[in-house]
CHARMM-style PDB file with segment names, atoms N, HN, CA, C and O in Angstrom:
ATOM      1  N   MET     1     -36.644   1.844 151.930  1.00  0.00      PROA
ATOM      2  CA  MET     1     -37.595   0.749 151.851  1.00  0.00      PROA
ATOM      3  C   MET     1     -38.266   0.821 152.159  1.00  0.00      PROA
ATOM      4  O   MET     1     -38.564  -0.277 152.629  1.00  0.00      PROA
ATOM      5  N   THR     2     -39.490   1.949 152.427  1.00  0.00      PROA
ATOM      6  HN  THR     2     -39.247   2.841 152.045  1.00  0.00      PROA
ATOM      7  CA  THR     2     -40.502   2.256 152.289  1.00  0.00      PROA
ATOM      8  C   THR     2     -41.089   2.521 151.202  1.00  0.00      PROA
ATOM      9  O   THR     2     -42.087   2.018 150.686  1.00  0.00      PROA
ATOM     10  N   ASN     3     -40.104   3.715 150.733  1.00  0.00      PROA
ATOM     11  HN  ASN     3     -39.293   4.123 151.152  1.00  0.00      PROA
ATOM     12  CA  ASN     3     -40.498   4.050 149.143  1.00  0.00      PROA
ATOM     13  C   ASN     3     -40.213   3.537 148.238  1.00  0.00      PROA
ATOM     14  O   ASN     3     -40.567   4.079 147.191  1.00  0.00      PROA
ATOM     15  N   ILE     4     -39.582   2.487 148.163  1.00  0.00      PROA
ATOM     16  HN  ILE     4     -39.294   2.047 149.013  1.00  0.00      PROA
ATOM     17  CA  ILE     4     -39.695   1.130 147.265  1.00  0.00      PROA
ATOM     18  C   ILE     4     -41.019   0.548 147.089  1.00  0.00      PROA
ATOM     19  O   ILE     4     -41.742   0.354 146.112  1.00  0.00      PROA
ATOM     20  N   PHE     5     -41.115   0.326 148.370  1.00  0.00      PROA
ATOM     21  HN  PHE     5     -40.528   0.484 149.164  1.00  0.00      PROA
ATOM     22  CA  PHE     5     -42.532  -0.875 148.488  1.00  0.00      PROA
ATOM     23  C   PHE     5     -43.823   0.043 148.043  1.00  0.00      PROA
ATOM     24  O   PHE     5     -44.803  -0.452 147.486  1.00  0.00      PROA
ATOM     25  N   HSD     6     -43.699   1.477 148.366  1.00  0.00      PROA
ATOM     26  HN  HSD     6     -42.903   1.879 148.819  1.00  0.00      PROA
ATOM     27  CA  HSD     6     -44.428   2.642 148.325  1.00  0.00      PROA
ATOM     28  C   HSD     6     -44.757   2.655 146.666  1.00  0.00      PROA
ATOM     29  O   HSD     6     -45.887   3.051 146.378  1.00  0.00      PROA
ATOM     30  N   PHE     7     -44.051   2.336 145.770  1.00  0.00      PROA
ATOM     31  HN  PHE     7     -43.133   2.013 146.003  1.00  0.00      PROA
ATOM     32  CA  PHE     7     -43.654   2.660 144.487  1.00  0.00      PROA
ATOM     33  C   PHE     7     -44.190   1.490 144.083  1.00  0.00      PROA
ATOM     34  O   PHE     7     -45.133   1.506 143.292  1.00  0.00      PROA
ATOM     35  N   ASN     8     -43.610   0.161 144.622  1.00  0.00      PROA
ATOM     36  HN  ASN     8     -42.844   0.147 145.265  1.00  0.00      PROA
ATOM     37  CA  ASN     8     -44.380  -1.468 143.775  1.00  0.00      PROA
ATOM     38  C   ASN     8     -45.621  -1.067 143.787  1.00  0.00      PROA
ATOM     39  O   ASN     8     -46.300  -1.054 142.760  1.00  0.00      PROA
ATOM     40  N   THR     9     -46.104  -0.661 145.043  1.00  0.00      PROA
ATOM     41  HN  THR     9     -45.553  -0.671 145.878  1.00  0.00      PROA
ATOM     42  CA  THR     9     -47.414  -0.673 145.037  1.00  0.00      PROA
ATOM     43  C   THR     9     -48.489   0.197 143.922  1.00  0.00      PROA
ATOM     44  O   THR     9     -49.440  -0.020 143.171  1.00  0.00      PROA
ATOM     45  N   LEU    10     -47.997   0.825 144.187  1.00  0.00      PROA
ATOM     46  HN  LEU    10     -47.225   1.002 144.797  1.00  0.00      PROA
ATOM     47  CA  LEU    10     -48.269   2.401 143.258  1.00  0.00      PROA
ATOM     48  C   LEU    10     -48.376   1.324 141.361  1.00  0.00      PROA
ATOM     49  O   LEU    10     -49.203   1.040 140.494  1.00  0.00      PROA
ATOM     50  N   THR    11     -47.388   1.188 141.584  1.00  0.00      PROA
ATOM     51  HN  THR    11     -46.717   1.419 142.288  1.00  0.00      PROA
ATOM     52  CA  THR    11     -46.909   0.691 139.777  1.00  0.00      PROA
ATOM     53  C   THR    11     -47.983  -0.484 139.543  1.00  0.00      PROA
ATOM     54  O   THR    11     -48.349  -0.702 138.389  1.00  0.00      PROA
ATOM     55  N   ALA    12     -48.569  -1.349 140.753  1.00  0.00      PROA
ATOM     56  HN  ALA    12     -48.271  -1.171 141.691  1.00  0.00      PROA
ATOM     57  CA  ALA    12     -49.218  -2.651 140.085  1.00  0.00      PROA
ATOM     58  C   ALA    12     -50.415  -1.809 140.153  1.00  0.00      PROA
ATOM     59  O   ALA    12     -51.097  -1.813 139.129  1.00  0.00      PROA
ATOM     60  N   LYS    13     -50.830  -1.074 141.147  1.00  0.00      PROA
ATOM     61  HN  LYS    13     -50.276  -1.071 141.979  1.00  0.00      PROA
ATOM     62  CA  LYS    13     -52.062  -0.364 141.023  1.00  0.00      PROA
ATOM     63  C   LYS    13     -52.749  -0.027 139.807  1.00  0.00      PROA
ATOM     64  O   LYS    13     -53.846  -0.240 139.290  1.00  0.00      PROA
ATOM     65  N   ILE    14     -51.226   0.840 139.441  1.00  0.00      PROA
ATOM     66  HN  ILE    14     -50.335   1.013 139.861  1.00  0.00      PROA
ATOM     67  CA  ILE    14     -51.657   1.127 138.285  1.00  0.00      PROA
ATOM     68  C   ILE    14     -51.368   0.456 136.802  1.00  0.00      PROA
ATOM     69  O   ILE    14     -51.826   0.933 135.765  1.00  0.00      PROA
ATOM     70  N   ALA    15     -50.677  -0.526 136.852  1.00  0.00      PROA
ATOM     71  HN  ALA    15     -50.304  -0.913 137.695  1.00  0.00      PROA
ATOM     72  CA  ALA    15     -50.713  -1.805 135.867  1.00  0.00      PROA
ATOM     73  C   ALA    15     -51.945  -2.723 135.873  1.00  0.00      PROA
ATOM     74  O   ALA    15     -52.151  -3.435 134.890  1.00  0.00      PROA
ATOM     75  N   THR    16     -52.601  -2.741 136.706  1.00  0.00      PROA
ATOM     76  HN  THR    16     -52.434  -2.162 137.505  1.00  0.00      PROA
ATOM     77  CA  THR    16     -54.168  -3.376 137.352  1.00  0.00      PROA
ATOM     78  C   THR    16     -55.044  -2.836 136.652  1.00  0.00      PROA
ATOM     79  O   THR    16     -55.989  -3.535 136.287  1.00  0.00      PROA
ATOM     80  N   LYS    17     -54.973  -1.264 136.219  1.00  0.00      PROA
ATOM     81  HN  LYS    17     -54.205  -0.696 136.516  1.00  0.00      PROA
ATOM     82  CA  LYS    17     -56.040  -0.541 136.537  1.00  0.00      PROA
ATOM     83  C   LYS    17     -55.885  -0.487 134.962  1.00  0.00      PROA
ATOM     84  O   LYS    17     -56.843  -0.756 134.237  1.00  0.00      PROA
ATOM     85  N   MET    18     -54.596  -0.116 134.436  1.00  0.00      PROA
ATOM     86  HN  MET    18     -53.818   0.103 135.025  1.00  0.00      PROA
ATOM     87  CA  MET    18     -54.665  -0.339 132.509  1.00  0.00      PROA
ATOM     88  C   MET    18     -54.871  -1.701 132.088  1.00  0.00      PROA
ATOM     89  O   MET    18     -55.379  -2.142 131.057  1.00  0.00      PROA
ATOM     90  N   MET    19     -54.483  -2.153 132.872  1.00  0.00      PROA
ATOM     91  HN  MET    19     -54.070  -1.794 133.709  1.00  0.00      PROA
ATOM     92  CA  MET    19     -55.222  -4.074 132.146  1.00  0.00      PROA
ATOM     93  C   MET    19     -56.841  -4.098 132.471  1.00  0.00      PROA
ATOM     94  O   MET    19     -57.561  -4.787 131.749  1.00  0.00      PROA
ATOM     95  N   ALA    20     -57.464  -3.266 133.671  1.00  0.00      PROA
ATOM     96  HN  ALA    20     -56.879  -2.707 134.257  1.00  0.00      PROA
ATOM     97  CA  ALA    20     -58.871  -3.741 133.637  1.00  0.00      PROA
ATOM     98  C   ALA    20     -59.174  -2.835 132.096  1.00  0.00      PROA
ATOM     99  O   ALA    20     -59.768  -3.464 131.221  1.00  0.00      PROA
ATOM    100  N   VAL    21     -58.795  -1.504 131.823  1.00  0.00      PROA
ATOM    101  HN  VAL    21     -58.312  -0.993 132.534  1.00  0.00      PROA
ATOM    102  CA  VAL    21     -59.154  -0.315 130.794  1.00  0.00      PROA
ATOM    103  C   VAL    21     -59.075  -1.548 129.686  1.00  0.00      PROA
ATOM    104  O   VAL    21     -60.073  -1.855 129.033  1.00  0.00      PROA
ATOM    105  N   THR    22     -58.140  -2.048 129.571  1.00  0.00      PROA
ATOM    106  HN  THR    22     -57.330  -1.799 130.101  1.00  0.00      PROA
ATOM    107  CA  THR    22     -57.588  -3.090 127.979  1.00  0.00      PROA
ATOM    108  C   THR    22     -58.626  -3.918 127.760  1.00  0.00      PROA
ATOM    109  O   THR    22     -59.169  -4.031 126.661  1.00  0.00      PROA
ATOM    110  N   VAL    23     -59.091  -4.792 129.200  1.00  0.00      PROA
ATOM    111  HN  VAL    23     -58.650  -4.701 130.093  1.00  0.00      PROA
ATOM    112  CA  VAL    23     -60.081  -5.965 128.855  1.00  0.00      PROA
ATOM    113  C   VAL    23     -61.568  -4.965 128.446  1.00  0.00      PROA
ATOM    114  O   VAL    23     -62.231  -5.107 127.418  1.00  0.00      PROA
ATOM    115  N   VAL    24     -61.746  -4.310 129.170  1.00  0.00      PROA
ATOM    116  HN  VAL    24     -61.207  -4.195 130.005  1.00  0.00      PROA
ATOM    117  CA  VAL    24     -63.082  -3.122 128.502  1.00  0.00      PROA
ATOM    118  C   VAL    24     -63.030  -2.654 127.488  1.00  0.00      PROA
ATOM    119  O   VAL    24     -64.097  -2.597 126.877  1.00  0.00      PROA
ATOM    120  N   GLU    25     -62.079  -2.228 126.976  1.00  0.00      PROA
ATOM    121  HN  GLU    25     -61.212  -2.275 127.473  1.00  0.00      PROA
ATOM    122  CA  GLU    25     -62.059  -1.860 125.342  1.00  0.00      PROA
ATOM    123  C   GLU    25     -61.953  -2.989 124.702  1.00  0.00      PROA
ATOM    124  O   GLU    25     -62.745  -3.046 123.762  1.00  0.00      PROA
ATOM    125  N   THR    26     -61.153  -4.114 124.854  1.00  0.00      PROA
ATOM    126  HN  THR    26     -60.509  -4.068 125.618  1.00  0.00      PROA
ATOM    127  CA  THR    26     -61.579  -5.330 124.210  1.00  0.00      PROA
ATOM    128  C   THR    26     -62.627  -6.203 123.926  1.00  0.00      PROA
ATOM    129  O   THR    26     -62.870  -6.872 122.921  1.00  0.00      PROA
ATOM    130  N   ARG    27     -63.162  -6.087 124.911  1.00  0.00      PROA
ATOM    131  HN  ARG    27     -62.965  -5.544 125.727  1.00  0.00      PROA
ATOM    132  CA  ARG    27     -64.908  -6.285 125.030  1.00  0.00      PROA
ATOM    133  C   ARG    27     -65.687  -5.562 124.437  1.00  0.00      PROA
ATOM    134  O   ARG    27     -66.592  -6.236 123.946  1.00  0.00      PROA
ATOM    135  N   ALA    28     -65.838  -3.864 124.119  1.00  0.00      PROA
ATOM    136  HN  ALA    28     -65.102  -3.316 124.518  1.00  0.00      PROA
ATOM    137  CA  ALA    28     -66.581  -3.204 123.758  1.00  0.00      PROA
ATOM    138  C   ALA    28     -66.309  -3.321 122.459  1.00  0.00      PROA
ATOM    139  O   ALA    28     -67.254  -3.030 121.726  1.00  0.00      PROA
ATOM    140  N   ILE    29     -65.115  -3.721 121.827  1.00  0.00      PROA
ATOM    141  HN  ILE    29     -64.347  -3.957 122.423  1.00  0.00      PROA
ATOM    142  CA  ILE    29     -64.603  -3.661 120.481  1.00  0.00      PROA
ATOM    143  C   ILE    29     -65.301  -5.432 119.962  1.00  0.00      PROA
ATOM    144  O   ILE    29     -65.841  -5.435 118.855  1.00  0.00      PROA
ATOM    145  N   SER    30     -65.279  -6.524 120.571  1.00  0.00      PROA
ATOM    146  HN  SER    30     -64.840  -6.522 121.470  1.00  0.00      PROA
ATOM    147  CA  SER    30     -65.788  -7.801 120.432  1.00  0.00      PROA
ATOM    148  C   SER    30     -67.212  -7.541 120.436  1.00  0.00      PROA
ATOM    149  O   SER    30     -67.716  -8.156 119.496  1.00  0.00      PROA
ATOM    150  N   ASN    31     -67.896  -7.024 120.959  1.00  0.00      PROA
ATOM    151  HN  ASN    31     -67.486  -6.524 121.722  1.00  0.00      PROA
ATOM    152  CA  ASN    31     -69.407  -6.774 121.229  1.00  0.00      PROA
ATOM    153  C   ASN    31     -69.989  -5.257 121.743  1.00  0.00      PROA
ATOM    154  O   ASN    31     -70.215  -4.986 122.922  1.00  0.00      PROA
ATOM    155  N   PRO    32     -70.141  -4.520 120.829  1.00  0.00      PROA
ATOM    156  CA  PRO    32     -70.568  -3.332 120.524  1.00  0.00      PROA
ATOM    157  C   PRO    32     -71.792  -3.127 121.202  1.00  0.00      PROA
ATOM    158  O   PRO    32     -71.888  -2.080 121.843  1.00  0.00      PROA
ATOM    159  N   ILE    33     -72.788  -3.946 121.193  1.00  0.00      PROA
ATOM    160  HN  ILE    33     -72.709  -4.796 120.673  1.00  0.00      PROA
ATOM    161  CA  ILE    33     -74.231  -4.091 121.316  1.00  0.00      PROA
ATOM    162  C   ILE    33     -73.911  -4.036 122.829  1.00  0.00      PROA
ATOM    163  O   ILE    33     -73.790  -2.898 123.282  1.00  0.00      PROA
ATOM    164  N   ASP    34     -73.730  -5.211 123.807  1.00  0.00      PROA
ATOM    165  HN  ASP    34     -73.827  -6.135 123.438  1.00  0.00      PROA
ATOM    166  CA  ASP    34     -73.328  -5.406 125.249  1.00  0.00      PROA
ATOM    167  C   ASP    34     -72.128  -3.936 125.527  1.00  0.00      PROA
ATOM    168  O   ASP    34     -71.587  -4.243 126.589  1.00  0.00      PROA
ATOM    169  N   ALA    35     -71.575  -2.696 125.108  1.00  0.00      PROA
ATOM    170  HN  ALA    35     -72.014  -2.447 124.244  1.00  0.00      PROA
ATOM    171  CA  ALA    35     -71.033  -2.038 125.558  1.00  0.00      PROA
ATOM    172  C   ALA    35     -72.266  -1.022 125.730  1.00  0.00      PROA
ATOM    173  O   ALA    35     -72.311  -0.248 126.687  1.00  0.00      PROA
ATOM    174  N   LYS    36     -73.110  -1.065 124.894  1.00  0.00      PROA
ATOM    175  HN  LYS    36     -73.074  -1.693 124.117  1.00  0.00      PROA
ATOM    176  CA  LYS    36     -73.987   0.306 124.761  1.00  0.00      PROA
ATOM    177  C   LYS    36     -74.935   0.064 125.868  1.00  0.00      PROA
ATOM    178  O   LYS    36     -75.931   0.762 126.060  1.00  0.00      PROA
ATOM    179  N   ARG    37     -74.663  -0.731 126.432  1.00  0.00      PROA
ATOM    180  HN  ARG    37     -73.854  -1.298 126.275  1.00  0.00      PROA
ATOM    181  CA  ARG    37     -75.762  -1.026 127.437  1.00  0.00      PROA
ATOM    182  C   ARG    37     -75.244  -0.613 128.809  1.00  0.00      PROA
ATOM    183  OT1 ARG    37     -75.954  -0.753 129.805  1.00  0.00      PROA
TER     184      ARG     37
END
């Protein structure tokens, strides 16, 4: 049970990190001037 919970937490952290990266990349594409700052 602890392993399943730990795995779910890890998956959630990875998913959140991937989402954050995607948002940053999308922002960089839509506004390259802002990304350089």
